[in-house]
DSSP file (Angstrom, degrees, kcal/mol; ACC not computed):
  #  RESIDUE AA STRUCTURE BP1 BP2  ACC     N-H-->O    O-->H-N    N-H-->O    O-->H-N    TCO  KAPPA ALPHA  PHI   PSI    X-CA   Y-CA   Z-CA
    1    1 A X              0   0    0      0, 0.0     2,-0.3     0, 0.0    15,-0.1   0.000 360.0 360.0 360.0 133.6  111.6  105.0  231.9
    2    2 A X        -     0   0    0     10,-0.1     2,-0.6    14,-0.1    14,-0.1  -0.579 360.0-143.1 -83.5 136.9  109.3  108.0  232.1
    3    3 A X        -     0   0    0     -2,-0.3     2,-0.5    12,-0.1    -1,-0.0  -0.924  17.9-174.9-106.1 123.3  106.0  107.6  233.8
    4    4 A X        -     0   0    0     -2,-0.6     2,-1.1     2,-0.1     8,-0.1  -0.974  18.5-143.7-118.2 118.4  103.0  109.5  232.3
    5    5 A X        +     0   0    0     -2,-0.5     2,-0.3     2,-0.0    -2,-0.0  -0.715  52.5 115.6 -89.2 102.7   99.7  109.5  234.0
    6    6 A X        -     0   0    0     -2,-1.1    -2,-0.1     1,-0.0     6,-0.0  -0.984  66.1-128.1-161.6 161.3   97.2  109.3  231.3
    7    7 A X  S    S+     0   0    0     -2,-0.3     2,-0.6     4,-0.0    -2,-0.0   0.559  87.3  89.9 -92.3  -6.2   94.4  107.1  230.0
    8    8 A X     >  -     0   0    0      1,-0.1     4,-1.2     2,-0.0     3,-0.4  -0.819  58.7-166.1 -90.6 108.7   95.8  107.1  226.4
    9    9 A X  H  > S+     0   0    0     -2,-0.6     4,-2.5     1,-0.2     5,-0.1   0.777  88.0  61.7 -71.2 -24.9   98.3  104.3  226.0
   10   10 A X  H  > S+     0   0    0      2,-0.2     4,-2.6     1,-0.2    -1,-0.2   0.867 100.7  54.5 -65.8 -34.8   99.6  105.8  222.7
   11   11 A X  H  > S+     0   0    0     -3,-0.4     4,-2.3     2,-0.2    -2,-0.2   0.896 110.0  45.3 -60.0 -45.1  100.6  108.8  224.7
   12   12 A X  H  X S+     0   0    0     -4,-1.2     4,-3.0     2,-0.2     5,-0.2   0.950 113.2  50.4 -57.7 -54.1  102.7  106.7  227.0
   13   13 A X  H  X S+     0   0    0     -4,-2.5     4,-2.2     1,-0.2    -2,-0.2   0.898 112.7  45.8 -57.2 -44.9  104.1  104.8  224.1
   14   14 A X  H  X S+     0   0    0     -4,-2.6     4,-2.1     2,-0.2    -1,-0.2   0.924 113.8  48.7 -62.1 -47.3  105.1  108.0  222.3
   15   15 A X  H  X S+     0   0    0     -4,-2.3     4,-1.8     1,-0.2    -2,-0.2   0.909 112.9  47.5 -64.2 -42.9  106.6  109.6  225.4
   16   16 A X  H  X S+     0   0    0     -4,-3.0     4,-2.6     1,-0.2     5,-0.3   0.903 108.8  54.1 -60.6 -44.3  108.6  106.5  226.2
   17   17 A X  H  X S+     0   0    0     -4,-2.2     4,-1.3     1,-0.2    -2,-0.2   0.880 109.4  49.4 -64.0 -41.4  109.9  106.2  222.6
   18   18 A X  H  < S+     0   0    0     -4,-2.1    -1,-0.2     1,-0.2    -2,-0.2   0.920 120.4  34.0 -66.9 -42.6  111.2  109.8  222.8
   19   19 A X  H  < S+     0   0    0     -4,-1.8    -2,-0.2    -5,-0.2    -1,-0.2   0.719 125.5  34.2 -88.7 -20.0  113.0  109.4  226.1
   20   20 A X  H  < S+     0   0    0     -4,-2.6     2,-0.5    -5,-0.2    -3,-0.2   0.594 101.7  68.8-114.4  -8.5  114.2  105.9  226.1
   21   21 A X     <  -     0   0    0     -4,-1.3    -1,-0.1    -5,-0.3     3,-0.1  -0.927  59.3-152.3-117.6 130.5  115.1  104.9  222.5
   22   22 A X  S    S+     0   0    0     -2,-0.5     2,-0.4     1,-0.2    -1,-0.1   0.881  92.0  36.9 -66.3 -32.9  118.2  106.5  220.7
   23   23 A X  S    S-     0   0    0    120,-0.0    -1,-0.2   117,-0.0     3,-0.1  -0.984  95.2-116.9-118.7 126.8  116.5  105.9  217.3
   24   24 A X        -     0   0    0     -2,-0.4    -6,-0.1   112,-0.2    -2,-0.0  -0.234  41.4 -97.6 -52.0 138.8  112.7  106.4  216.9
   25   25 A X    >>  -     0   0    0      1,-0.1     3,-1.3     2,-0.1     4,-0.7  -0.377  32.6-120.6 -60.5 144.0  110.9  103.2  216.0
   26   26 A X  H 3> S+     0   0    0      1,-0.3     4,-0.6     2,-0.2     3,-0.2   0.752 109.1  51.9 -60.9 -26.7  110.3  103.1  212.2
   27   27 A X  H 3> S+     0   0    0      1,-0.2     4,-1.2     2,-0.1    -1,-0.3   0.629  95.8  70.7 -90.1 -13.6  106.6  102.8  212.5
   28   28 A X  H <> S+     0   0    0     -3,-1.3     4,-2.4     1,-0.2    -1,-0.2   0.877  91.2  56.1 -72.1 -34.9  106.2  105.8  214.8
   29   29 A X  H  X S+     0   0    0     -4,-0.7     4,-2.3     2,-0.2     5,-0.2   0.888 105.5  50.6 -62.1 -44.1  107.0  108.5  212.3
   30   30 A X  H  X S+     0   0    0     -4,-0.6     4,-2.0     2,-0.2    -1,-0.2   0.872 110.6  50.7 -63.8 -36.4  104.3  107.5  209.8
   31   31 A X  H  X S+     0   0    0     -4,-1.2     4,-2.2     2,-0.2    -2,-0.2   0.929 111.6  46.9 -63.9 -46.4  101.7  107.5  212.6
   32   32 A X  H  X S+     0   0    0     -4,-2.4     4,-2.4     2,-0.2    -2,-0.2   0.875 110.5  50.9 -63.7 -38.1  102.7  110.9  213.7
   33   33 A X  H  X S+     0   0    0     -4,-2.3     4,-2.4     2,-0.2    -1,-0.2   0.904 111.2  49.9 -65.0 -40.3  102.7  112.3  210.2
   34   34 A X  H  X S+     0   0    0     -4,-2.0     4,-2.5     2,-0.2    -2,-0.2   0.934 110.9  49.3 -63.9 -46.5   99.1  110.8  209.7
   35   35 A X  H  X S+     0   0    0     -4,-2.2     4,-1.3     1,-0.2    -2,-0.2   0.892 112.9  47.1 -64.9 -39.9   98.0  112.3  213.0
   36   36 A X  H  X S+     0   0    0     -4,-2.4     4,-1.2     2,-0.2    -1,-0.2   0.889 109.9  53.6 -65.3 -40.4   99.4  115.7  211.9
   37   37 A X  H >< S+     0   0    0     -4,-2.4     3,-0.9     1,-0.2    -2,-0.2   0.945 106.2  52.1 -54.7 -50.8   97.8  115.4  208.6
   38   38 A X  H 3< S+     0   0    0     -4,-2.5    -1,-0.2     1,-0.3    -2,-0.2   0.836 112.9  45.8 -60.5 -32.0   94.4  114.8  210.2
   39   39 A X  H 3< S+     0   0    0     -4,-1.3    -1,-0.3    -3,-0.2    -2,-0.2   0.625  96.4  96.8 -84.6 -18.0   94.9  118.0  212.3
   40   40 A X  S << S-     0   0    0     -4,-1.2     2,-0.0    -3,-0.9    78,-0.0  -0.400  78.1-116.0 -78.8 147.2   96.1  120.1  209.4
   41   41 A X    >>  -     0   0    0     -2,-0.1     4,-2.2     1,-0.1     3,-0.5  -0.393  41.3 -96.8 -74.1 166.8   93.9  122.4  207.4
   42   42 A X  H 3> S+     0   0    0      1,-0.2     4,-2.3     2,-0.2     5,-0.2   0.835 122.7  53.5 -55.4 -36.7   93.5  121.4  203.6
   43   43 A X  H 3> S+     0   0    0      1,-0.2     4,-1.6     2,-0.2    -1,-0.2   0.917 112.5  44.0 -68.2 -38.4   96.3  123.9  202.4
   44   44 A X  H <> S+     0   0    0     -3,-0.5     4,-2.3     2,-0.2    -1,-0.2   0.891 112.2  53.9 -71.2 -37.8   98.8  122.4  204.8
   45   45 A X  H  X S+     0   0    0     -4,-2.2     4,-2.4     1,-0.2    -2,-0.2   0.913 109.3  48.7 -61.1 -44.6   97.6  118.8  203.9
   46   46 A X  H  X S+     0   0    0     -4,-2.3     4,-2.3     2,-0.2    37,-0.3   0.868 110.5  48.8 -60.8 -40.6   98.3  119.6  200.3
   47   47 A X  H  X S+     0   0    0     -4,-1.6     4,-2.2     2,-0.2    -2,-0.2   0.896 111.6  52.5 -70.4 -38.5  101.8  121.0  201.0
   48   48 A X  H  X S+     0   0    0     -4,-2.3     4,-2.0     1,-0.2    -2,-0.2   0.911 112.2  43.8 -60.9 -48.4  102.5  117.8  203.1
   49   49 A X  H  X S+     0   0    0     -4,-2.4     4,-1.8     2,-0.2    -2,-0.2   0.893 110.4  53.7 -70.2 -36.9  101.5  115.5  200.4
   50   50 A X  H  X S+     0   0    0     -4,-2.3     4,-1.2     2,-0.2    -2,-0.2   0.900 110.1  49.5 -55.3 -44.3  103.3  117.5  197.6
   51   51 A X  H  < S+     0   0    0     -4,-2.2     4,-0.5     1,-0.2    -1,-0.2   0.890 114.2  44.5 -64.9 -40.0  106.5  117.2  199.7
   52   52 A X  H  < S+     0   0    0     -4,-2.0    -1,-0.2     1,-0.2    -2,-0.2   0.775 111.9  52.5 -76.8 -22.7  106.1  113.5  200.2
   53   53 A X  H >< S+     0   0    0     -4,-1.8     3,-1.6     1,-0.2    -1,-0.2   0.742  89.1  82.8 -85.8 -22.3  105.1  112.7  196.5
   54   54 A X  T 3< S+     0   0    0     -4,-1.2    -1,-0.2     1,-0.3    -2,-0.1   0.877  91.4  43.6 -53.1 -48.9  108.2  114.5  195.0
   55   55 A X  T 3  S+     0   0    0     -4,-0.5    -1,-0.3    -3,-0.2     2,-0.2   0.522  94.6 101.8 -75.7  -2.5  110.7  111.7  195.3
   56   56 A X    <   -     0   0    0     -3,-1.6     2,-0.1    -4,-0.1    47,-0.0  -0.521  63.1-136.7 -91.6 144.9  108.4  109.0  194.1
   57   57 A X     >  -     0   0    0     -2,-0.2     4,-2.4     1,-0.1     5,-0.2  -0.289  33.8 -99.4 -84.2 173.6  108.4  107.4  190.6
   58   58 A X  H  > S+     0   0    0      1,-0.2     4,-1.9     2,-0.2     5,-0.2   0.927 125.8  49.9 -61.3 -46.2  105.3  106.6  188.5
   59   59 A X  H  > S+     0   0    0      1,-0.2     4,-1.6     2,-0.2    -1,-0.2   0.878 109.5  51.1 -66.3 -37.5  105.4  103.0  189.6
   60   60 A X  H  > S+     0   0    0      1,-0.2     4,-2.0     2,-0.2    -1,-0.2   0.939 108.9  51.0 -58.7 -50.2  105.8  104.0  193.3
   61   61 A X  H  < S+     0   0    0     -4,-2.4     9,-0.8     1,-0.2     8,-0.4   0.882 111.4  47.6 -62.3 -34.9  102.8  106.3  193.1
   62   62 A X  H  < S+     0   0    0     -4,-1.9    -1,-0.2     1,-0.2    -2,-0.2   0.850 112.4  50.2 -71.8 -31.6  100.6  103.5  191.5
   63   63 A X  H >< S+     0   0    0     -4,-1.6     3,-0.6    -5,-0.2     2,-0.3   0.820  93.4  83.1 -76.9 -34.8  101.7  101.0  194.1
   64   64 A X  G ><>S-     0   0    0     -4,-2.0     3,-1.3     1,-0.2     5,-0.6  -0.548 107.7 -11.9 -87.5 133.3  101.1  102.9  197.3
   65   65 A X  G > 5S-     0   0    0     -2,-0.3     3,-1.9     1,-0.3    -1,-0.2   0.898 124.0 -58.4  57.4  47.2   97.6  103.1  198.9
   66   66 A X  G < 5S-     0   0    0     -3,-0.6    -1,-0.3     1,-0.3    -2,-0.1   0.737  97.4 -62.7  46.8  29.9   95.8  101.6  195.8
   67   67 A X  G X>5S+     0   0    0     -3,-1.3     4,-2.2    -6,-0.2     3,-0.6   0.516  94.5 136.1  86.0   5.0   97.0  104.2  193.5
   68   68 A X  H <>5S+     0   0    0     -3,-1.9     4,-1.6    -4,-0.3    -3,-0.1   0.850  76.4  49.1 -53.9 -36.5   95.3  107.2  195.2
   69   69 A X  H 3><S+     0   0    0     -5,-0.6     4,-2.0    -8,-0.4    -1,-0.2   0.717 106.7  54.3 -78.7 -23.3   98.4  109.3  194.8
   70   70 A X  H <> S+     0   0    0     -9,-0.8     4,-2.5    -3,-0.6     5,-0.2   0.929 109.3  49.7 -72.5 -42.0   98.9  108.4  191.2
   71   71 A X  H  X S+     0   0    0     -4,-2.2     4,-1.2     2,-0.2    -2,-0.2   0.901 113.6  45.6 -57.8 -45.6   95.3  109.7  190.5
   72   72 A X  H  X S+     0   0    0     -4,-1.6     4,-0.6    -5,-0.2    10,-0.2   0.909 114.3  47.4 -66.1 -45.5   96.0  112.9  192.4
   73   73 A X  H >X S+     0   0    0     -4,-2.0     3,-0.8     1,-0.2     4,-0.6   0.916 116.1  44.1 -59.6 -49.2   99.5  113.5  190.6
   74   74 A X  H 3< S+     0   0    0     -4,-2.5    -1,-0.2     1,-0.2    -2,-0.2   0.654  97.3  73.0 -84.3 -16.3   98.1  112.8  187.1
   75   75 A X  H 3< S+     0   0    0     -4,-1.2    -1,-0.2     1,-0.2    -2,-0.2   0.807 110.5  30.6 -68.1 -24.0   95.0  114.8  187.5
   76   76 A X  H << S-     0   0    0     -3,-0.8    -1,-0.2    -4,-0.6    -2,-0.2   0.473 127.8 -93.5-102.8 -12.1   97.0  118.0  187.3
   77   77 A X    ><  -     0   0    0     -4,-0.6     3,-0.9     1,-0.1     5,-0.2   0.099  30.8 -97.2  99.5 142.9   99.7  116.6  185.1
   78   78 A X  T 3  S+     0   0    0      1,-0.2     3,-0.2    -4,-0.2    -1,-0.1   0.822 118.9  53.5 -61.0 -34.3  103.0  115.1  186.0
   79   79 A X  T 3  S+     0   0    0      1,-0.2     2,-0.6    -3,-0.1    -1,-0.2   0.662 105.6  53.8 -76.9 -20.6  105.0  118.2  185.6
   80   80 A X  S <  S-     0   0    0     -3,-0.9     2,-1.2    -7,-0.2    -1,-0.2  -0.753  72.4-169.3-122.9  86.4  102.9  120.4  187.8
   81   81 A X        +     0   0    0     -2,-0.6     2,-0.4    -3,-0.2    -8,-0.1  -0.620  27.4 145.6 -75.7  98.0  102.7  118.6  191.1
   82   82 A X        -     0   0    0     -2,-1.2     2,-0.7   -10,-0.2   -35,-0.1  -0.981  35.9-154.1-136.1 121.9   99.9  120.5  193.0
   83   83 A X        -     0   0    0     -2,-0.4   -33,-0.1   -37,-0.3   -37,-0.1  -0.867  17.5-150.8 -99.3 117.7   97.5  118.9  195.4
   84   84 A X     >  -     0   0    0     -2,-0.7     4,-2.3   -12,-0.1     5,-0.2  -0.274  28.9-101.5 -80.6 172.5   94.3  120.9  195.7
   85   85 A X  H  > S+     0   0    0      1,-0.2     4,-1.9     2,-0.2     5,-0.1   0.871 120.9  53.8 -64.6 -39.2   92.1  120.9  198.8
   86   86 A X  H  > S+     0   0    0      2,-0.2     4,-0.8     1,-0.2    -1,-0.2   0.903 109.6  47.5 -64.0 -44.3   89.6  118.5  197.4
   87   87 A X  H >4 S+     0   0    0      1,-0.2     3,-0.9     2,-0.2     4,-0.5   0.921 110.3  53.0 -62.3 -44.4   92.3  115.9  196.6
   88   88 A X  H >< S+     0   0    0     -4,-2.3     3,-1.0     1,-0.3    -2,-0.2   0.842 104.9  53.6 -62.3 -35.8   93.7  116.3  200.0
   89   89 A X  H 3< S+     0   0    0     -4,-1.9    -1,-0.3     1,-0.2    -2,-0.2   0.705 102.5  60.6 -74.9 -14.5   90.4  115.7  201.7
   90   90 A X  T << S+     0   0    0     -3,-0.9     2,-0.6    -4,-0.8    -1,-0.2   0.589  85.3  89.8 -80.5 -11.4   90.1  112.4  199.8
   91   91 A X    <   -     0   0    0     -3,-1.0     2,-0.2    -4,-0.5    -4,-0.0  -0.762  69.8-149.2 -93.7 125.1   93.3  111.1  201.3
   92   92 A X    >>  -     0   0    0     -2,-0.6     4,-1.8     1,-0.1     3,-0.6  -0.488  27.2-109.1 -86.3 157.7   92.7  109.1  204.6
   93   93 A X  H 3> S+     0   0    0      1,-0.2     4,-2.2     2,-0.2     5,-0.1   0.841 119.8  58.5 -58.5 -33.1   95.2  108.9  207.4
   94   94 A X  H 3> S+     0   0    0      2,-0.2     4,-2.0     1,-0.2    -1,-0.2   0.847 102.3  52.5 -62.7 -35.9   95.8  105.3  206.6
   95   95 A X  H <> S+     0   0    0     -3,-0.6     4,-2.5     2,-0.2    -1,-0.2   0.870 108.6  52.3 -66.0 -37.6   96.9  106.3  203.0
   96   96 A X  H  X S+     0   0    0     -4,-1.8     4,-2.9     2,-0.2     5,-0.3   0.930 106.0  52.9 -64.3 -45.4   99.3  108.7  204.7
   97   97 A X  H  X S+     0   0    0     -4,-2.2     4,-2.8     1,-0.2    -1,-0.2   0.932 111.9  45.2 -50.9 -51.0  100.8  106.0  206.8
   98   98 A X  H  X S+     0   0    0     -4,-2.0     4,-2.1     1,-0.2    -1,-0.2   0.897 113.8  50.7 -67.7 -36.9  101.4  103.9  203.7
   99   99 A X  H  X S+     0   0    0     -4,-2.5     4,-2.7     2,-0.2    -2,-0.2   0.933 111.5  45.4 -64.0 -46.8  102.8  106.9  201.8
  100  100 A X  H  X S+     0   0    0     -4,-2.9     4,-2.8     2,-0.2     5,-0.2   0.928 111.0  55.4 -66.2 -45.8  105.3  107.9  204.6
  101  101 A X  H  X S+     0   0    0     -4,-2.8     4,-0.7    -5,-0.3    -1,-0.2   0.918 113.5  41.2 -55.3 -43.8  106.3  104.2  205.0
  102  102 A X  H >X S+     0   0    0     -4,-2.1     4,-1.1    -5,-0.2     3,-0.9   0.921 112.3  51.7 -65.0 -44.2  107.2  104.0  201.3
  103  103 A X  H 3X S+     0   0    0     -4,-2.7     4,-3.6     1,-0.3     7,-0.2   0.830 102.8  61.4 -68.1 -34.3  108.8  107.4  201.0
  104  104 A X  H 3< S+     0   0    0     -4,-2.8     4,-0.3     1,-0.2    -1,-0.3   0.836 104.9  49.5 -60.0 -30.1  111.1  106.5  204.0
  105  105 A X  H << S+     0   0    0     -3,-0.9    -2,-0.2    -4,-0.7    -1,-0.2   0.795 118.6  37.6 -75.4 -29.3  112.4  103.6  201.9
  106  106 A X  H  < S-     0   0    0     -4,-1.1     2,-0.2     1,-0.2    -2,-0.2   0.876 137.5  -3.3 -90.1 -46.3  113.1  105.9  198.9
  107  107 A X    >X  -     0   0    0     -4,-3.6     4,-1.0    -5,-0.2     3,-0.7  -0.691  49.3-175.5-156.6  93.0  114.3  109.1  200.7
  108  108 A X  H 3> S+     0   0    0     -4,-0.3     4,-2.4     1,-0.2     3,-0.3   0.818  89.0  64.8 -59.6 -30.0  114.5  109.5  204.4
  109  109 A X  H 3> S+     0   0    0      1,-0.2     4,-2.3     2,-0.2    -1,-0.2   0.866  96.7  55.8 -60.6 -39.0  115.5  113.1  203.8
  110  110 A X  H <4 S+     0   0    0     -3,-0.7     4,-0.3     2,-0.2    -1,-0.2   0.840 108.8  46.0 -64.7 -33.0  112.2  113.9  202.3
  111  111 A X  H >< S+     0   0    0     -4,-1.0     3,-1.3    -3,-0.3     4,-0.3   0.886 110.6  52.6 -71.4 -43.3  110.4  112.6  205.4
  112  112 A X  H >< S+     0   0    0     -4,-2.4     3,-1.7     1,-0.3     4,-0.2   0.865  99.6  66.2 -62.4 -32.2  112.8  114.6  207.6
  113  113 A X  T >X S+     0   0    0     -4,-2.3     3,-1.6     1,-0.3     4,-0.9   0.728  81.2  79.9 -60.4 -21.0  111.9  117.7  205.5
  114  114 A X  H <> S+     0   0    0     -3,-1.3     4,-2.8    -4,-0.3     3,-0.3   0.834  76.7  71.0 -54.0 -32.9  108.4  117.6  206.8
  115  115 A X  H <> S+     0   0    0     -3,-1.7     4,-2.0    -4,-0.3    -1,-0.3   0.770  92.5  55.8 -66.4 -19.8  109.4  119.2  209.9
  116  116 A X  H <> S+     0   0    0     -3,-1.6     4,-1.2    -4,-0.2    -1,-0.3   0.913 110.5  45.0 -70.5 -44.5  109.9  122.5  208.1
  117  117 A X  H  < S+     0   0    0     -4,-0.9     4,-0.3    -3,-0.3    -2,-0.2   0.907 115.9  45.9 -66.1 -40.9  106.4  122.5  206.8
  118  118 A X  H >< S+     0   0    0     -4,-2.8     3,-1.2     1,-0.2     6,-0.2   0.917 111.4  52.0 -65.2 -43.6  104.9  121.5  210.1
  119  119 A X  H 3< S+     0   0    0     -4,-2.0    -1,-0.2    -5,-0.3    -2,-0.2   0.733 107.8  53.1 -70.0 -22.6  106.9  124.0  212.0
  120  120 A X  T 3< S+     0   0    0     -4,-1.2     2,-0.7    -3,-0.2    -1,-0.3   0.407  86.1  96.7 -94.0   4.0  105.8  126.9  209.7
  121  121 A X    <   -     0   0    0     -3,-1.2     4,-0.5    -4,-0.3     3,-0.4  -0.823  57.4-162.2 -97.6 118.0  102.1  126.3  210.1
  122  122 A X  S >  S+     0   0    0     -2,-0.7     3,-1.2     1,-0.2     4,-0.4   0.875  89.4  60.0 -66.2 -33.3  100.6  128.4  212.7
  123  123 A X  T 3  S+     0   0    0      1,-0.3     3,-0.4     2,-0.1    -1,-0.2   0.833 107.4  45.6 -59.4 -33.0   97.5  126.2  212.9
  124  124 A X  T >  S+     0   0    0     -3,-0.4     3,-2.1    -6,-0.2    -1,-0.3   0.493  83.9  98.3 -86.8  -4.1   99.7  123.3  214.0
  125  125 A X  T <  S+     0   0    0     -3,-1.2    -1,-0.2    -4,-0.5    -2,-0.1   0.867  87.8  42.9 -55.0 -38.6  101.8  125.3  216.5
  126  126 A X  T 3  S+     0   0    0     -3,-0.4     2,-0.5    -4,-0.4    -1,-0.3   0.325  88.1 115.2 -93.9  11.9   99.7  124.0  219.5
  127  127 A X    <>  -     0   0    0     -3,-2.1     4,-2.0     1,-0.2     5,-0.1  -0.689  53.6-157.0 -87.9 127.0   99.5  120.4  218.3
  128  128 A X  H  > S+     0   0    0     -2,-0.5     4,-2.6     2,-0.2     5,-0.3   0.888  95.9  53.8 -66.5 -38.3  101.3  117.9  220.6
  129  129 A X  H  > S+     0   0    0      1,-0.2     4,-2.8     2,-0.2    -1,-0.2   0.943 108.1  48.4 -60.3 -44.2  101.6  115.5  217.6
  130  130 A X  H  > S+     0   0    0      1,-0.2     4,-2.2     2,-0.2    -1,-0.2   0.875 111.1  50.6 -66.4 -34.1  103.3  118.1  215.5
  131  131 A X  H  X S+     0   0    0     -4,-2.0     4,-1.9     2,-0.2    -1,-0.2   0.902 113.3  45.8 -65.3 -38.9  105.7  119.0  218.3
  132  132 A X  H  X S+     0   0    0     -4,-2.6     4,-2.8     2,-0.2    -2,-0.2   0.915 110.8  52.6 -65.8 -44.0  106.6  115.3  218.8
  133  133 A X  H  X S+     0   0    0     -4,-2.8     4,-2.8    -5,-0.3     5,-0.3   0.926 110.6  47.4 -59.1 -48.5  107.0  114.8  215.1
  134  134 A X  H  X S+     0   0    0     -4,-2.2     4,-2.4     1,-0.2     5,-0.2   0.915 112.9  50.0 -60.5 -41.3  109.4  117.7  214.7
  135  135 A X  H  X S+     0   0    0     -4,-1.9     4,-2.3    -5,-0.2    -2,-0.2   0.940 112.4  45.8 -69.1 -42.1  111.3  116.5  217.7
  136  136 A X  H  X S+     0   0    0     -4,-2.8     4,-3.0     2,-0.2     5,-0.2   0.941 114.9  46.5 -60.3 -47.5  111.6  112.9  216.3
  137  137 A X  H  X S+     0   0    0     -4,-2.8     4,-2.3     1,-0.2    -2,-0.2   0.885 113.0  48.7 -72.8 -32.0  112.6  114.0  212.9
  138  138 A X  H  X S+     0   0    0     -4,-2.4     4,-2.3    -5,-0.3    -1,-0.2   0.924 113.2  48.3 -62.6 -44.1  115.2  116.5  214.2
  139  139 A X  H  X S+     0   0    0     -4,-2.3     4,-1.4    -5,-0.2    -2,-0.2   0.928 113.6  47.3 -60.3 -47.8  116.7  113.8  216.5
  140  140 A X  H  X S+     0   0    0     -4,-3.0     4,-1.4     1,-0.2     3,-0.3   0.914 110.8  51.1 -64.4 -42.3  116.8  111.3  213.7
  141  141 A X  H  < S+     0   0    0     -4,-2.3    -1,-0.2    -5,-0.2    -2,-0.2   0.909 110.9  50.2 -60.8 -41.3  118.4  113.8  211.2
  142  142 A X  H  < S+     0   0    0     -4,-2.3    -1,-0.2     1,-0.2    -2,-0.2   0.803 109.4  48.8 -65.2 -29.4  121.1  114.6  213.8
  143  143 A X  H  < S+     0   0    0     -4,-1.4    -1,-0.2    -3,-0.3    -2,-0.2   0.732  92.8  96.3 -80.5 -27.9  122.0  111.0  214.5
  144  144 A X  S  < S-     0   0    0     -4,-1.4     2,-0.3    -3,-0.2    -3,-0.0  -0.381  83.1-113.2 -71.7 143.5  122.3  110.1  210.8
  145  145 A X        -     0   0    0      1,-0.1    -1,-0.1    -2,-0.1    -2,-0.1  -0.580  37.7-115.2 -74.6 135.8  125.7  110.1  209.2
  146  146 A X        -     0   0    0     -2,-0.3     2,-0.4    -4,-0.1    -1,-0.1  -0.385  24.2-113.1 -71.8 146.8  125.9  113.0  206.6
  147  147 A X        -     0   0    0      1,-0.2    -1,-0.1    -2,-0.1     3,-0.1  -0.654  24.2-163.6 -81.6 127.3  126.4  112.1  203.0
  148  148 A X        -     0   0    0     -2,-0.4     2,-0.3     1,-0.2    -1,-0.2   0.897  66.2 -13.6 -78.2 -42.4  129.8  113.3  201.9
  149  149 A X  S    S-     0   0    0      0, 0.0     2,-0.7     0, 0.0    -1,-0.2  -0.907  71.2 -96.0-152.5 175.1  129.1  113.1  198.2
  150  150 A X    >   -     0   0    0     -2,-0.3     3,-0.8     1,-0.2     6,-0.1  -0.908  24.9-171.1-105.6 111.2  126.8  111.8  195.6
  151  151 A X  T 3  S+     0   0    0     -2,-0.7    -1,-0.2     1,-0.2     0, 0.0   0.733  87.6  54.5 -68.6 -26.7  128.1  108.5  194.2
  152  152 A X  T 3  S+     0   0    0     -3,-0.1     2,-0.6     1,-0.1    -1,-0.2   0.552  91.8  78.5 -89.4  -7.8  125.3  108.6  191.5
  153  153 A X    <   -     0   0    0     -3,-0.8    -3,-0.2     1,-0.1     3,-0.1  -0.892  61.7-163.5-106.9 114.4  126.2  112.0  190.2
  154  154 A X  S    S+     0   0    0     -2,-0.6    -1,-0.1     1,-0.2    -2,-0.0   0.737  89.6  54.3 -69.7 -18.2  129.3  111.9  187.8
  155  155 A X              0   0    0      1,-0.2    -1,-0.2     0, 0.0    -2,-0.0   0.880 360.0 360.0 -78.3 -40.0  129.8  115.7  188.1
  156  156 A X              0   0    0     -6,-0.1    -1,-0.2    -3,-0.1    -2,-0.2   0.549 360.0 360.0 -73.6 360.0  129.9  115.8  191.9
């Protein structure tokens, strides 16, 4: 077990989770995404939300976080998913946790894809939460068995 000298118990828990568990705890990723979301500028927040909202259905959007994501999605029209800065500011960290928890049930690959958005943001380059999130998502993606084919696609 890694010993970290700090007064922040979350830092110790995150450090131990990375070094001691082969699979990151399910609730750690949503918390890290929410932390990164809080640190991100509005433009990056919008990109993060857009990426997470893509795999969700209308019913899912209405069910998560009291429908805040349905209101955001339908304000611009369903076919044009674009989260503006004002909408991104209206989303709280708790809403992001709820969204990530739901998206992980629908498409874990969508959550794993967040690492590309976070890694390309110069503003988040110095963020410890962003670095830990990228590490956990990369580790989780490497441990997952690759999908050989698409059973739902009759053409594939």
